C-alpha positions, 0 to 999 in steps of 0.5 A: 547521612553523607554517604546517602546524599552521595549516593542520591547525587550519584543516581541522579546524575546516572539517571540524567546521563541515561535520559540524555543518551536515549534522546527523544524518540523518533516519530512514526511516519503519518499514516496514508492519507486518502486524497480523493478521487480523480478528475480524468477528463482534466488530466487527459486534457492536460496531457493534450488529449480531448477527455477521458472515456470509459469503454467497459466496466473495469479500472483499466477500461478508462483511456484518454481520448482525442477529438478524433476518437483515438484512444491513449493510455491512461496512467493513474498514478501519474493522474494522481501526481498531477491532480494533488501536485505531489510525487508521493501520490499513488493511485489504489484501485479498490476493486478492479472490476469497478471502474469508479473505485480508483482513489489516490493516496498520499503515501511515504516512499517506503515500499514492502513487498508482501511475502504471502508464504510468511503470512500464511504459514504464520496463520497456521496454514501450509503455504501461500499458492498463486492460483492464477495470474492476476493480484486477486489469485493468491490464496493461503493453502492447507494441505492434507490427505484429502487434498489441498483447501485454499483460503482468501487472503486479506491483503490489507491484513497481510500488509499490516501483519507483515509489517507489525502495523508499519503499512497501512495501504495495500495497493498493486501496480499491475493487476494482471501481474500477481507479483506487484502487490505493495504495502505502503506507509 
């Protein structure tokens, strides 16, 4: 009986030591938060312009405008930081060809650049291919004797897959630079 008691006591002490060494589990960072849209007129006035104006149909057709009609650049990321008073606020253009699709998101500082070749080959394709110069021109490609076949890449899914669920938000920094995709936490 005494040996069983000693064994159980040793087992409990050992288990307590393992649990103490393991410590508390670290929490995952909170997912990105959709903060909302922008009041571009208010932002432009805050930096000395009279208002904001839309001169076309794409997201990049927004400009700050002076009282005299002179147009100035409008940086969505700066507008998000100003609007929501956070250095961790970033813009996300949902559809470049829809000028109203710009929203602000609260993110962690972590930035992951997606490796589209890794994503595509992981899905069973031959590789990734850039078929133009914009961020929308990335595709998975399957080579065969008949020639290459191209498939659209769902960037949000690529971000989630490549980061094992860690990054939940896809965004680009510059539509005209295909290398500026980001996966954000």
